C-alpha positions in Angstrom: 57.7 48.2 60.6 58.8 45.6 58.0 55.6 43.5 58.9 53.5 46.4 58.8 54.6 47.4 55.2 54.2 43.5 54.0 50.8 43.7 55.5 50.0 47.0 53.5 51.6 45.4 50.5 49.7 42.2 50.7 46.2 44.3 51.2 47.0 46.4 48.2 47.6 43.4 46.1 44.5 41.6 47.3 42.5 44.8 46.8 43.7 45.2 43.1 43.0 41.4 42.4 39.4 41.8 43.7 38.7 45.2 42.2 40.4 45.0 38.8 37.8 42.8 37.1 35.0 44.9 38.4 36.6 47.9 37.2 37.2 46.3 33.9 33.6 45.3 33.6 32.5 48.9 34.5 34.6 50.4 31.9 33.1 48.0 29.5 29.7 48.6 30.4 30.3 52.4 30.2 33.2 53.4 28.1 35.3 56.4 29.2 35.2 57.8 25.9 31.4 58.3 26.1 31.8 60.8 28.9 
């Protein structure tokens, strides 16, 4: 169970690392305040 949790945590970290810049660029291109 511990190894599974570590795997999930690792996947979440990598997911955040890869998507955070893309999300930042998306928000920068289309500000949420505009909607």
